[in-house]
PyMOL commands that place a pseudoatom at each C-alpha (Angstrom):
pseudoatom trace, name=CA, resn=MET, resi=1, chain=A, elem=C, hetatm=0, pos=[-48.516, 18.552, -8.676]
pseudoatom trace, name=CA, resn=SER, resi=2, chain=A, elem=C, hetatm=0, pos=[-46.552, 18.869, -5.424]
pseudoatom trace, name=CA, resn=GLY, resi=3, chain=A, elem=C, hetatm=0, pos=[-47.309, 15.183, -4.692]
pseudoatom trace, name=CA, resn=PHE, resi=4, chain=A, elem=C, hetatm=0, pos=[-45.600, 14.160, -7.904]
pseudoatom trace, name=CA, resn=LEU, resi=5, chain=A, elem=C, hetatm=0, pos=[-42.645, 16.416, -7.119]
pseudoatom trace, name=CA, resn=GLY, resi=6, chain=A, elem=C, hetatm=0, pos=[-42.302, 14.877, -3.639]
pseudoatom trace, name=CA, resn=LEU, resi=7, chain=A, elem=C, hetatm=0, pos=[-42.481, 11.367, -5.111]
pseudoatom trace, name=CA, resn=PHE, resi=8, chain=A, elem=C, hetatm=0, pos=[-39.903, 12.284, -7.759]
pseudoatom trace, name=CA, resn=ILE, resi=9, chain=A, elem=C, hetatm=0, pos=[-37.516, 13.673, -5.116]
pseudoatom trace, name=CA, resn=ALA, resi=10, chain=A, elem=C, hetatm=0, pos=[-38.042, 10.590, -2.935]
pseudoatom trace, name=CA, resn=LEU, resi=11, chain=A, elem=C, hetatm=0, pos=[-37.211, 8.298, -5.888]
pseudoatom trace, name=CA, resn=ILE, resi=12, chain=A, elem=C, hetatm=0, pos=[-34.075, 10.328, -6.695]
pseudoatom trace, name=CA, resn=CYS, resi=13, chain=A, elem=C, hetatm=0, pos=[-32.955, 10.139, -3.036]
pseudoatom trace, name=CA, resn=PHE, resi=14, chain=A, elem=C, hetatm=0, pos=[-33.591, 6.383, -2.991]
pseudoatom trace, name=CA, resn=ALA, resi=15, chain=A, elem=C, hetatm=0, pos=[-31.594, 5.916, -6.201]
pseudoatom trace, name=CA, resn=LEU, resi=16, chain=A, elem=C, hetatm=0, pos=[-28.734, 8.011, -4.800]
pseudoatom trace, name=CA, resn=SER, resi=17, chain=A, elem=C, hetatm=0, pos=[-28.667, 6.019, -1.571]
pseudoatom trace, name=CA, resn=ILE, resi=18, chain=A, elem=C, hetatm=0, pos=[-28.487, 2.752, -3.552]
pseudoatom trace, name=CA, resn=ALA, resi=19, chain=A, elem=C, hetatm=0, pos=[-25.694, 4.174, -5.732]
pseudoatom trace, name=CA, resn=ILE, resi=20, chain=A, elem=C, hetatm=0, pos=[-23.700, 5.310, -2.696]
pseudoatom trace, name=CA, resn=LEU, resi=21, chain=A, elem=C, hetatm=0, pos=[-24.124, 1.917, -1.033]
pseudoatom trace, name=CA, resn=LEU, resi=22, chain=A, elem=C, hetatm=0, pos=[-22.914, 0.128, -4.142]
pseudoatom trace, name=CA, resn=ALA, resi=23, chain=A, elem=C, hetatm=0, pos=[-19.945, 2.502, -4.428]
pseudoatom trace, name=CA, resn=GLN, resi=24, chain=A, elem=C, hetatm=0, pos=[-18.921, 1.746, -0.832]
pseudoatom trace, name=CA, resn=LEU, resi=25, chain=A, elem=C, hetatm=0, pos=[-19.201, -1.985, -1.402]
pseudoatom trace, name=CA, resn=ARG, resi=26, chain=A, elem=C, hetatm=0, pos=[-17.083, -1.642, -4.529]
pseudoatom trace, name=CA, resn=LEU, resi=27, chain=A, elem=C, hetatm=0, pos=[-14.409, 0.280, -2.596]
pseudoatom trace, name=CA, resn=PHE, resi=28, chain=A, elem=C, hetatm=0, pos=[-14.307, -2.410, 0.088]
pseudoatom trace, name=CA, resn=SER, resi=29, chain=A, elem=C, hetatm=0, pos=[-13.891, -4.987, -2.641]
pseudoatom trace, name=CA, resn=ILE, resi=30, chain=A, elem=C, hetatm=0, pos=[-10.994, -3.041, -4.164]
pseudoatom trace, name=CA, resn=ASP, resi=31, chain=A, elem=C, hetatm=0, pos=[-9.371, -2.696, -0.729]
pseudoatom trace, name=CA, resn=ARG, resi=32, chain=A, elem=C, hetatm=0, pos=[-9.633, -6.437, -0.135]
pseudoatom trace, name=CA, resn=THR, resi=33, chain=A, elem=C, hetatm=0, pos=[-8.153, -7.146, -3.558]
pseudoatom trace, name=CA, resn=LEU, resi=34, chain=A, elem=C, hetatm=0, pos=[-5.223, -4.785, -2.911]
pseudoatom trace, name=CA, resn=LYS, resi=35, chain=A, elem=C, hetatm=0, pos=[-4.512, -6.517, 0.410]
pseudoatom trace, name=CA, resn=GLN, resi=36, chain=A, elem=C, hetatm=0, pos=[-4.467, -9.885, -1.367]
pseudoatom trace, name=CA, resn=ILE, resi=37, chain=A, elem=C, hetatm=0, pos=[-2.094, -8.531, -4.018]
pseudoatom trace, name=CA, resn=ARG, resi=38, chain=A, elem=C, hetatm=0, pos=[0.228, -7.135, -1.323]
pseudoatom trace, name=CA, resn=GLY, resi=39, chain=A, elem=C, hetatm=0, pos=[0.270, -10.548, 0.353]
pseudoatom trace, name=CA, resn=ILE, resi=40, chain=A, elem=C, hetatm=0, pos=[1.118, -12.257, -2.925]
pseudoatom trace, name=CA, resn=LEU, resi=41, chain=A, elem=C, hetatm=0, pos=[3.917, -9.751, -3.619]
pseudoatom trace, name=CA, resn=ALA, resi=42, chain=A, elem=C, hetatm=0, pos=[5.375, -10.257, -0.133]
pseudoatom trace, name=CA, resn=GLU, resi=43, chain=A, elem=C, hetatm=0, pos=[5.315, -14.023, -0.624]
pseudoatom trace, name=CA, resn=LEU, resi=44, chain=A, elem=C, hetatm=0, pos=[7.019, -13.722, -4.003]
pseudoatom trace, name=CA, resn=GLN, resi=45, chain=A, elem=C, hetatm=0, pos=[9.743, -11.523, -2.515]
pseudoatom trace, name=CA, resn=ARG, resi=46, chain=A, elem=C, hetatm=0, pos=[10.372, -14.103, 0.218]
pseudoatom trace, name=CA, resn=VAL, resi=47, chain=A, elem=C, hetatm=0, pos=[10.610, -16.865, -2.366]
pseudoatom trace, name=CA, resn=VAL, resi=48, chain=A, elem=C, hetatm=0, pos=[12.884, -14.909, -4.696]
pseudoatom trace, name=CA, resn=GLN, resi=49, chain=A, elem=C, hetatm=0, pos=[15.273, -13.748, -1.970]
pseudoatom trace, name=CA, resn=PRO, resi=50, chain=A, elem=C, hetatm=0, pos=[15.233, -15.631, 1.343]
pseudoatom trace, name=CA, resn=PRO, resi=51, chain=A, elem=C, hetatm=0, pos=[15.858, -13.379, 4.385]
pseudoatom trace, name=CA, resn=GLY, resi=52, chain=A, elem=C, hetatm=0, pos=[19.351, -14.689, 5.200]
pseudoatom trace, name=CA, resn=VAL, resi=53, chain=A, elem=C, hetatm=0, pos=[20.746, -14.497, 1.687]
pseudoatom trace, name=CA, resn=GLU, resi=54, chain=A, elem=C, hetatm=0, pos=[22.386, -11.276, 0.555]
pseudoatom trace, name=CA, resn=LEU, resi=55, chain=A, elem=C, hetatm=0, pos=[23.355, -10.431, -2.965]
pseudoatom trace, name=CA, resn=PRO, resi=56, chain=A, elem=C, hetatm=0, pos=[27.104, -10.239, -3.543]
pseudoatom trace, name=CA, resn=GLU, resi=57, chain=A, elem=C, hetatm=0, pos=[28.414, -6.694, -3.763]
pseudoatom trace, name=CA, resn=SER, resi=58, chain=A, elem=C, hetatm=0, pos=[31.237, -5.340, -5.789]
pseudoatom trace, name=CA, resn=GLU, resi=59, chain=A, elem=C, hetatm=0, pos=[34.439, -4.219, -4.091]
pseudoatom trace, name=CA, resn=ALA, resi=60, chain=A, elem=C, hetatm=0, pos=[33.612, -0.562, -4.775]
pseudoatom trace, name=CA, resn=GLU, resi=61, chain=A, elem=C, hetatm=0, pos=[30.246, -0.877, -3.020]
pseudoatom trace, name=CA, resn=LEU, resi=62, chain=A, elem=C, hetatm=0, pos=[31.865, -2.662, -0.074]
pseudoatom trace, name=CA, resn=ALA, resi=63, chain=A, elem=C, hetatm=0, pos=[34.503, 0.081, 0.184]
pseudoatom trace, name=CA, resn=LYS, resi=64, chain=A, elem=C, hetatm=0, pos=[31.799, 2.774, 0.204]
pseudoatom trace, name=CA, resn=ARG, resi=65, chain=A, elem=C, hetatm=0, pos=[29.867, 0.930, 2.898]
pseudoatom trace, name=CA, resn=ARG, resi=66, chain=A, elem=C, hetatm=0, pos=[32.994, 0.456, 5.030]
pseudoatom trace, name=CA, resn=ALA, resi=67, chain=A, elem=C, hetatm=0, pos=[33.860, 4.152, 4.670]
pseudoatom trace, name=CA, resn=ALA, resi=68, chain=A, elem=C, hetatm=0, pos=[30.346, 5.152, 5.754]
pseudoatom trace, name=CA, resn=ILE, resi=69, chain=A, elem=C, hetatm=0, pos=[30.533, 2.844, 8.781]
pseudoatom trace, name=CA, resn=ALA, resi=70, chain=A, elem=C, hetatm=0, pos=[33.965, 4.215, 9.729]
pseudoatom trace, name=CA, resn=GLU, resi=71, chain=A, elem=C, hetatm=0, pos=[32.678, 7.776, 9.401]
pseudoatom trace, name=CA, resn=VAL, resi=72, chain=A, elem=C, hetatm=0, pos=[29.770, 7.055, 11.729]
pseudoatom trace, name=CA, resn=GLN, resi=73, chain=A, elem=C, hetatm=0, pos=[32.049, 5.294, 14.220]
pseudoatom trace, name=CA, resn=ASN, resi=74, chain=A, elem=C, hetatm=0, pos=[34.396, 8.256, 14.246]
pseudoatom trace, name=CA, resn=SER, resi=75, chain=A, elem=C, hetatm=0, pos=[31.657, 10.827, 14.588]
pseudoatom trace, name=CA, resn=TRP, resi=76, chain=A, elem=C, hetatm=0, pos=[30.927, 12.659, 17.849]
pseudoatom trace, name=CA, resn=LEU, resi=77, chain=A, elem=C, hetatm=0, pos=[27.689, 10.679, 18.276]
pseudoatom trace, name=CA, resn=ILE, resi=78, chain=A, elem=C, hetatm=0, pos=[29.539, 7.457, 19.089]
pseudoatom trace, name=CA, resn=LYS, resi=79, chain=A, elem=C, hetatm=0, pos=[32.274, 8.920, 21.332]
for i in range(1, 79): cmd.bond("trace and resi %d" % i, "trace and resi %d" % (i + 1))
show_as sticks, trace
zoom trace
């Protein structure tokens, strides 16, 4: 009886080791796929908006940006 129990436990351990191996391979596959998707997204962003081209801003946004720059220039960190 103990021989059958040992064989049963050995088969369960073997099945678990195969399942864990397959799970790791699946995770590596998902990681590779995510890296490919990130590369595709980065390429699409470069195509949609080239690095040197900026979107036009409204006058209100430009005024806010200029005020923030002036505030930083006048702060004690710059002086």
